[in-house]
C-alpha positions in Angstrom: 186.1 75.2 64.5 189.6 74.4 64.6 191.3 71.2 63.4 193.8 69.3 65.5 196.4 66.4 64.8 196.4 63.9 67.5 199.8 62.0 67.1 200.1 58.4 69.0 202.0 55.4 68.9 198.8 53.3 69.4 200.8 50.7 71.5 198.5 48.0 72.8 195.9 49.7 70.9 193.4 49.6 73.8 190.9 48.5 71.2 187.5 47.8 72.8 188.1 49.7 75.8 187.0 53.2 74.9 190.6 54.4 74.9 191.6 53.5 71.4 192.6 56.0 68.9 189.9 57.3 66.8 187.7 57.0 70.0 189.5 59.5 72.5 192.5 61.5 73.0 194.1 61.2 76.4 197.2 62.4 78.3 198.4 62.5 81.7 196.8 65.7 83.4 200.5 66.9 84.4 204.0 65.6 83.9 206.1 63.9 86.4 207.3 67.0 88.1 203.5 68.2 88.4 203.5 70.7 85.5 200.3 71.0 83.6 202.1 73.1 80.6 202.6 70.4 78.1 199.5 68.7 78.6 197.2 72.0 79.0 196.6 72.0 75.2 194.0 69.3 75.7 191.9 72.0 77.4 191.8 74.2 74.1 190.0 71.5 72.0 186.2 72.1 71.5 183.2 70.5 70.9 182.7 70.0 67.0 186.3 70.6 66.4 187.9 68.1 63.8 190.7 65.9 64.8 193.0 64.1 62.2 194.2 60.9 63.9 197.7 59.7 63.3 199.1 56.1 64.5 202.7 55.3 64.3 203.7 58.2 62.0 200.7 57.4 59.8 197.5 59.4 59.1 194.7 56.9 59.9 191.3 59.0 59.8 189.4 61.7 61.0 187.0 62.4 63.8 184.9 65.0 65.7 185.4 66.4 69.1 182.4 65.1 71.1 182.7 67.1 74.4 185.2 69.2 76.2 188.2 67.8 77.8 187.6 66.6 81.2 190.0 65.4 83.9 189.6 61.9 85.7 191.3 59.6 87.9 190.5 56.5 86.2 192.8 56.3 83.2 193.1 53.8 80.4 193.7 50.1 81.2 197.5 50.4 80.2 198.7 53.8 80.5 202.4 52.9 79.3 205.0 55.3 79.8 202.2 57.9 81.5 201.6 55.2 84.4 203.1 57.7 87.0 200.0 59.9 86.4 197.4 60.2 89.2 195.1 61.7 86.9 194.4 62.1 83.0 192.8 64.6 80.3 190.4 63.0 78.3 188.7 64.1 74.9 186.0 62.0 73.6 185.6 61.7 69.6 182.6 60.9 67.5 182.0 60.2 63.9 185.3 58.6 63.3 186.1 57.7 59.7 189.1 55.3 59.0 191.0 56.2 55.7 190.9 53.4 53.2 195.0 54.1 52.8 197.4 55.3 55.1 199.5 58.1 54.5 202.8 58.8 56.3 203.4 62.0 57.9 207.1 61.9 56.8 205.8 61.8 53.2 203.4 65.0 53.8 206.7 66.5 55.4 208.9 65.6 52.5 206.4 66.7 49.7 205.4 70.0 51.3 208.8 70.9 53.0 209.0 74.2 51.5 205.3 75.2 52.2 205.4 73.8 55.8 208.8 75.5 56.6 207.4 79.0 55.1 204.5 78.7 57.3 206.4 77.8 60.4 209.1 80.8 60.0 206.2 83.3 58.9 203.5 82.4 61.7 205.6 80.9 64.2 202.7 78.8 65.5 202.9 77.2 69.0 202.3 73.4 69.3 203.5 73.2 65.5 203.0 69.3 64.1 206.4 69.9 62.9 209.8 70.9 64.0 212.3 72.8 61.5 216.1 71.8 61.6 218.1 74.5 59.5 220.9 73.8 56.8 223.7 72.4 58.6 226.4 69.6 58.2 224.0 67.2 59.8 220.7 68.3 57.7 222.2 69.4 54.4 219.2 71.7 52.9 217.4 71.5 56.4 214.9 68.9 57.7 211.4 68.9 58.9 210.8 66.3 61.4 207.6 65.5 63.7 207.7 67.9 66.8 209.3 66.0 69.8 206.6 65.3 72.1 203.7 66.5 70.3 200.9 64.2 70.9 198.2 67.3 69.8 198.9 69.8 67.6 196.5 72.7 66.1 196.4 72.4 62.4 197.2 75.2 60.1 195.9 76.0 56.5 199.0 74.8 54.9 199.0 71.7 57.2 195.4 70.9 56.2 195.9 71.5 52.5 199.1 69.2 52.8 197.4 66.2 54.0 194.4 66.7 51.8 196.4 66.4 48.7 198.2 63.6 49.9 195.2 61.6 50.5 193.4 59.4 47.9 190.0 60.6 46.2 187.8 58.7 48.4 189.9 59.5 51.7 189.8 63.3 50.4 185.9 63.1 50.3 185.4 61.8 53.8 188.3 64.2 55.0 186.4 67.3 53.3 182.8 65.9 54.7 184.2 65.3 58.3 186.3 68.8 58.6 183.9 70.7 56.4 186.8 71.9 54.1 
């Protein structure tokens, strides 16, 4: 069982349409040039994996992958900047629990900057949630930022613990129950 982070803007929220955050994860199946490399990560999620849903930079809740990724020519009602796509990947979610209090991803990054940075530099995970900009005149002390274009990222032990420690007590229980941590 893996834990994933789904990061979206939630523009239009598509509520009630079956395409809203917490209901599914979706993406084009290929970029504008036809490459599937960036979106292929969708095929890695498996049934019973857990998904931490983040909307507009906030951790909102957690759900469970219901079925493997599928490709479909019918996309969401409003695909926004992905309207060029001829087909879409979709992962259905179940058992979604909306957290009582939102936690900003930037707060997690700031509070656990050293731990996250060390994990990134030691493990060098692919598709990591954050990117590290080393110490420079622009980033004195370095800076941890959300990875550019990262809409789905595999969680790591440090990320899971960092999120858990930032949640309120009731949300920690829901997180632990849903993610079996």
